[in-house]
TORNUDREN-379922 format. One record per residue: x, y, z of N, C-alpha, C in turn; residue in one letter; chain. Coordinates in Angstrom, 3 decimals, always signed. Layout:
TORNUDREN-379922
+----------+----------+----------+----------+----------+----------+----------+----------+----------+------+-----+
!     n_px !     n_py !     n_pz !    ca_px !    ca_py !    ca_pz !     c_px !     c_py !     c_pz ! type ! mol !
+----------+----------+----------+----------+----------+----------+----------+----------+----------+------+-----+
!        X !        Y !        Z !        X !        Y !        Z !        X !        Y !        Z !    A !   A !
...
+----------+----------+----------+----------+----------+----------+----------+----------+----------+------+-----+
***
This chain:
TORNUDREN-379922
+----------+----------+----------+----------+----------+----------+----------+----------+----------+------+-----+
!     n_px !     n_py !     n_pz !    ca_px !    ca_py !    ca_pz !     c_px !     c_py !     c_pz ! type ! mol !
+----------+----------+----------+----------+----------+----------+----------+----------+----------+------+-----+
!   -1.474 !  -10.346 !  +28.508 !   -1.670 !   -9.294 !  +27.478 !   -0.969 !   -7.864 !  +27.939 !    X !   A !
!   -0.205 !   -7.224 !  +27.034 !   +0.358 !   -6.128 !  +27.376 !   -0.519 !   -4.919 !  +27.004 !    X !   A !
!   -1.190 !   -3.997 !  +27.915 !   -2.025 !   -3.030 !  +27.313 !   -1.036 !   -1.817 !  +27.260 !    X !   A !
!   -0.996 !   -1.066 !  +26.292 !   -0.369 !   +0.320 !  +26.661 !   -1.533 !   +1.448 !  +26.379 !    X !   A !
!   -1.447 !   +2.575 !  +27.121 !   -2.443 !   +3.482 !  +27.002 !   -1.816 !   +4.218 !  +25.743 !    X !   A !
!   -2.596 !   +4.812 !  +24.890 !   -2.188 !   +5.665 !  +23.904 !   -2.141 !   +7.081 !  +24.414 !    X !   A !
!   -1.015 !   +7.790 !  +24.104 !   -0.441 !   +8.800 !  +24.430 !   -1.432 !  +10.223 !  +23.131 !    X !   A !
!   -2.473 !  +10.778 !  +24.217 !   -3.342 !  +11.451 !  +23.078 !   -2.909 !  +12.919 !  +23.053 !    X !   A !
!   -1.417 !  +13.225 !  +22.985 !   -1.027 !  +14.416 !  +22.815 !   -1.177 !  +14.959 !  +21.349 !    X !   A !
!   -0.862 !  +13.841 !  +20.380 !   -1.128 !  +14.512 !  +19.110 !   -2.511 !  +14.552 !  +18.436 !    X !   A !
!   -3.219 !  +13.836 !  +19.283 !   -4.981 !  +13.912 !  +19.066 !   -5.296 !  +15.386 !  +19.792 !    X !   A !
!   -4.842 !  +15.730 !  +20.618 !   -5.254 !  +17.219 !  +21.314 !   -4.661 !  +18.227 !  +20.397 !    X !   A !
!   -3.406 !  +18.079 !  +19.834 !   -2.894 !  +19.075 !  +19.187 !   -3.368 !  +19.405 !  +17.810 !    X !   A !
!   -3.892 !  +18.243 !  +17.266 !   -4.828 !  +18.305 !  +15.850 !   -6.186 !  +18.911 !  +16.285 !    X !   A !
!   -6.874 !  +18.630 !  +17.146 !   -7.988 !  +19.348 !  +17.797 !   -7.851 !  +20.620 !  +17.843 !    X !   A !
!   -6.925 !  +21.127 !  +18.474 !   -6.398 !  +22.452 !  +19.067 !   -6.044 !  +23.391 !  +17.571 !    X !   A !
!   -5.857 !  +22.637 !  +16.508 !   -5.631 !  +23.450 !  +15.388 !   -6.569 !  +23.572 !  +14.821 !    X !   A !
!   -7.765 !  +22.921 !  +14.903 !   -9.008 !  +23.245 !  +14.037 !   -9.812 !  +23.823 !  +15.041 !    X !   A !
!   -9.628 !  +24.174 !  +16.279 !  -10.647 !  +24.620 !  +16.714 !  -11.122 !  +26.099 !  +16.612 !    X !   A !
!  -12.534 !  +26.166 !  +16.678 !  -12.668 !  +27.702 !  +16.255 !  -13.287 !  +28.403 !  +17.479 !    X !   A !
!  -13.578 !  +29.858 !  +17.187 !  -13.757 !  +30.504 !  +18.043 !  -15.229 !  +30.241 !  +19.236 !    X !   A !
!  -15.938 !  +29.527 !  +18.381 !  -17.477 !  +29.084 !  +18.968 !  -17.227 !  +27.804 !  +19.419 !    X !   A !
!  -16.207 !  +27.205 !  +19.562 !  -16.040 !  +25.673 !  +19.763 !  -15.347 !  +25.783 !  +21.134 !    X !   A !
!  -15.308 !  +24.373 !  +21.715 !  -14.073 !  +24.455 !  +22.945 !  -13.937 !  +22.993 !  +23.105 !    X !   A !
!  -12.925 !  +22.842 !  +23.981 !  -12.509 !  +21.268 !  +24.346 !  -12.672 !  +21.241 !  +25.965 !    X !   A !
!  -12.891 !  +20.080 !  +26.560 !  -12.863 !  +19.831 !  +28.017 !  -11.929 !  +18.748 !  +28.384 !    X !   A !
!  -11.036 !  +18.677 !  +28.953 !  -10.122 !  +17.801 !  +29.260 !  -10.411 !  +17.327 !  +30.690 !    X !   A !
!  -10.349 !  +15.991 !  +31.124 !  -11.022 !  +15.708 !  +32.386 !  -10.343 !  +14.220 !  +32.680 !    X !   A !
!  -10.036 !  +13.490 !  +33.883 !   -9.427 !  +12.681 !  +34.035 !  -10.655 !  +11.979 !  +35.548 !    X !   A !
!  -10.798 !  +10.568 !  +35.275 !  -11.607 !   +9.951 !  +36.108 !  -10.708 !   +9.968 !  +37.431 !    X !   A !
!   -9.456 !   +9.447 !  +37.599 !   -8.742 !   +9.078 !  +38.693 !   -8.291 !  +10.695 !  +39.302 !    X !   A !
!   -8.126 !  +11.985 !  +38.608 !   -7.914 !  +13.268 !  +39.294 !   -8.907 !  +14.100 !  +39.225 !    X !   A !
!   -9.079 !  +14.829 !  +40.199 !  -10.294 !  +15.712 !  +40.609 !   -9.980 !  +16.973 !  +39.838 !    X !   A !
!   -9.894 !  +17.183 !  +38.508 !   -9.628 !  +18.437 !  +37.903 !  -10.080 !  +18.259 !  +36.596 !    X !   A !
!  -10.508 !  +19.299 !  +35.794 !  -10.791 !  +19.511 !  +34.565 !  -10.172 !  +20.784 !  +34.017 !    X !   A !
!   -9.881 !  +20.957 !  +32.739 !   -9.121 !  +21.888 !  +31.754 !  -10.409 !  +22.051 !  +30.717 !    X !   A !
!  -10.681 !  +23.477 !  +30.624 !  -11.589 !  +23.966 !  +29.501 !  -10.722 !  +24.705 !  +28.657 !    X !   A !
!  -10.628 !  +24.478 !  +27.394 !   -9.798 !  +25.331 !  +26.303 !  -10.879 !  +25.873 !  +25.371 !    X !   A !
!  -10.507 !  +27.101 !  +25.118 !  -11.577 !  +27.740 !  +23.869 !  -10.348 !  +28.669 !  +23.386 !    X !   A !
!  -10.559 !  +29.477 !  +22.215 !  -10.117 !  +30.386 !  +21.332 !  -10.732 !  +31.557 !  +21.401 !    X !   A !
!  -10.083 !  +32.814 !  +21.397 !  -10.174 !  +33.792 !  +21.335 !  -10.249 !  +34.308 !  +19.796 !    X !   A !
!  -10.973 !  +35.584 !  +19.756 !  -11.052 !  +36.058 !  +18.183 !   -9.455 !  +36.331 !  +17.837 !    X !   A !
!   -8.699 !  +36.491 !  +18.670 !   -7.194 !  +36.816 !  +18.005 !   -6.406 !  +35.802 !  +17.737 !    X !   A !
!   -7.352 !  +34.400 !  +18.255 !   -6.327 !  +33.099 !  +18.142 !   -5.743 !  +32.534 !  +19.286 !    X !   A !
!   -5.634 !  +33.504 !  +20.314 !   -5.250 !  +33.147 !  +21.791 !   -5.910 !  +31.680 !  +22.204 !    X !   A !
!   -5.669 !  +30.998 !  +22.756 !   -5.575 !  +30.051 !  +23.826 !   -6.183 !  +30.326 !  +24.918 !    X !   A !
!   -7.610 !  +30.307 !  +25.667 !   -8.103 !  +30.358 !  +26.937 !   -7.875 !  +29.136 !  +27.643 !    X !   A !
!   -7.332 !  +28.825 !  +28.837 !   -7.048 !  +27.818 !  +29.390 !   -7.546 !  +27.695 !  +30.846 !    X !   A !
!   -8.506 !  +27.332 !  +31.084 !   -9.108 !  +27.375 !  +32.649 !   -8.971 !  +25.826 !  +33.145 !    X !   A !
!   -8.011 !  +25.713 !  +34.184 !   -8.270 !  +24.724 !  +35.256 !   -9.097 !  +24.714 !  +36.355 !    X !   A !
!   -9.624 !  +23.778 !  +36.252 !  -10.538 !  +24.051 !  +37.634 !  -10.321 !  +22.608 !  +38.586 !    X !   A !
!  -10.562 !  +22.901 !  +39.902 !  -10.385 !  +21.458 !  +40.545 !  -11.504 !  +21.283 !  +41.533 !    X !   A !
!  -11.879 !  +20.393 !  +42.228 !  -12.822 !  +19.695 !  +43.084 !  -12.835 !  +20.111 !  +44.389 !    X !   A !
!  -11.428 !  +20.495 !  +44.567 !  -11.097 !  +20.733 !  +45.854 !  -11.229 !  +22.105 !  +46.503 !    X !   A !
!  -12.146 !  +22.328 !  +47.104 !  -12.548 !  +23.683 !  +47.765 !  -11.582 !  +24.733 !  +48.242 !    X !   A !
!  -10.769 !  +23.909 !  +48.974 !   -9.745 !  +24.791 !  +49.471 !   -8.694 !  +25.408 !  +48.418 !    X !   A !
!   -8.350 !  +24.646 !  +47.201 !   -7.602 !  +25.433 !  +46.201 !   -8.424 !  +25.531 !  +44.812 !    X !   A !
!   -9.606 !  +26.284 !  +45.027 !  -10.783 !  +26.627 !  +44.118 !  -10.509 !  +28.023 !  +43.445 !    X !   A !
!   -9.044 !  +28.262 !  +42.874 !   -8.813 !  +29.182 !  +42.344 !   -9.233 !  +29.452 !  +40.749 !    X !   A !
!   -9.411 !  +28.224 !  +40.238 !   -9.872 !  +28.333 !  +38.675 !   -9.059 !  +29.085 !  +37.798 !    X !   A !
!   -7.739 !  +28.692 !  +37.844 !   -6.686 !  +29.454 !  +36.884 !   -6.988 !  +29.669 !  +35.711 !    X !   A !
!   -6.793 !  +30.626 !  +35.322 !   -7.047 !  +30.798 !  +33.800 !   -5.688 !  +31.229 !  +33.312 !    X !   A !
!   -5.395 !  +30.982 !  +32.192 !   -4.109 !  +30.961 !  +31.259 !   -4.026 !  +31.246 !  +29.899 !    X !   A !
!   -3.282 !  +32.058 !  +29.214 !   -3.558 !  +32.393 !  +27.875 !   -1.894 !  +31.763 !  +27.305 !    X !   A !
!   -2.563 !  +31.117 !  +26.116 !   -1.225 !  +30.388 !  +25.422 !   -1.429 !  +30.814 !  +23.700 !    X !   A !
!   -0.415 !  +31.172 !  +23.131 !   -0.158 !  +31.730 !  +21.873 !   +0.018 !  +30.432 !  +20.718 !    X !   A !
!   +0.484 !  +29.315 !  +21.722 !   +0.622 !  +27.963 !  +20.571 !   +0.463 !  +27.023 !  +21.017 !    X !   A !
!   -0.153 !  +25.974 !  +20.014 !   -0.683 !  +24.737 !  +20.414 !   +0.290 !  +23.935 !  +21.375 !    X !   A !
!   +1.538 !  +23.986 !  +21.054 !   +2.437 !  +23.084 !  +21.628 !   +2.455 !  +23.498 !  +23.300 !    X !   A !
!   +2.168 !  +25.074 !  +23.600 !   +2.201 !  +25.400 !  +24.901 !   +0.907 !  +24.642 !  +25.577 !    X !   A !
!   +0.037 !  +24.618 !  +24.929 !   -1.265 !  +24.049 !  +25.432 !   -1.321 !  +22.561 !  +25.667 !    X !   A !
!   -0.674 !  +22.071 !  +24.879 !   -0.516 !  +20.304 !  +24.903 !   +0.771 !  +20.035 !  +26.156 !    X !   A !
!   +1.472 !  +20.815 !  +26.242 !   +2.687 !  +20.854 !  +27.358 !   +1.896 !  +21.077 !  +28.712 !    X !   A !
!   +0.927 !  +21.919 !  +28.674 !   +0.164 !  +22.153 !  +30.072 !   -0.473 !  +21.146 !  +30.247 !    X !   A !
!   -1.334 !  +20.735 !  +29.544 !   -2.107 !  +19.544 !  +29.658 !   -1.459 !  +18.111 !  +30.151 !    X !   A !
!   -0.315 !  +18.047 !  +29.560 !   +0.295 !  +17.091 !  +29.756 !   +1.231 !  +16.952 !  +31.377 !    X !   A !
!   +1.278 !  +18.216 !  +31.640 !   +1.887 !  +18.434 !  +32.973 !   +0.822 !  +18.359 !  +33.934 !    X !   A !
!   -0.205 !  +18.751 !  +33.843 !   -1.505 !  +18.704 !  +34.631 !   -1.901 !  +17.045 !  +34.585 !    X !   A !
!   -2.359 !  +16.358 !  +33.740 !   -2.827 !  +15.325 !  +33.508 !   -1.905 !  +13.873 !  +33.333 !    X !   A !
!   -0.670 !  +13.976 !  +32.810 !   +0.163 !  +13.051 !  +32.314 !   -0.255 !  +12.847 !  +31.276 !    X !   A !
!   -0.506 !  +11.152 !  +30.932 !   -1.116 !  +10.867 !  +29.780 !   -2.456 !  +10.401 !  +29.910 !    X !   A !
!   -3.217 !  +10.249 !  +31.105 !   -4.250 !   +9.518 !  +31.448 !   -5.445 !  +10.741 !  +31.453 !    X !   A !
!   -5.909 !  +11.089 !  +30.041 !   -6.868 !  +12.404 !  +30.090 !   -7.798 !  +11.892 !  +29.088 !    X !   A !
!   -9.307 !  +12.457 !  +29.133 !  -10.306 !  +12.500 !  +28.315 !  -10.364 !  +13.615 !  +27.650 !    X !   A !
!  -10.393 !  +13.582 !  +26.324 !  -10.866 !  +14.962 !  +25.497 !  -12.183 !  +14.855 !  +24.862 !    X !   A !
!  -12.971 !  +15.913 !  +25.400 !  -14.685 !  +16.073 !  +25.054 !  -14.627 !  +17.407 !  +24.033 !    X !   A !
!  -15.126 !  +17.378 !  +22.935 !  -15.363 !  +18.446 !  +22.064 !  -16.743 !  +19.199 !  +22.667 !    X !   A !
!  -16.810 !  +20.628 !  +22.733 !  -18.213 !  +20.943 !  +22.501 !  -18.464 !  +22.459 !  +21.852 !    X !   A !
+----------+----------+----------+----------+----------+----------+----------+----------+----------+------+-----+
***
C-alpha cells in the first residue's frame, strides 16, 4: 500500500482565518523538538512564537505576521509537512 501524508497547509489556513483573539493554535511535531504557538491580537496581527527543547538555542522566537499565507509559509518552513494542529 502507498500511504500519502496529507498536506495540512489548507487546514491550517482555514483555522487561521477563523481564529479569534481569545483563541490559539499550537503546532507541534513528534519527530522535531519544537513547537509553534499562534495567537491573534486585537489589530488582527498574528503573533507567532517558535519554541525549541534545545536549551542552547532557547531564544523563543516571536514574530508578527499580517497575512495568513505568511504564517502558513513560516510553519511549513519550520516543520515541512509533518505537524499536528491543536486549537485551544
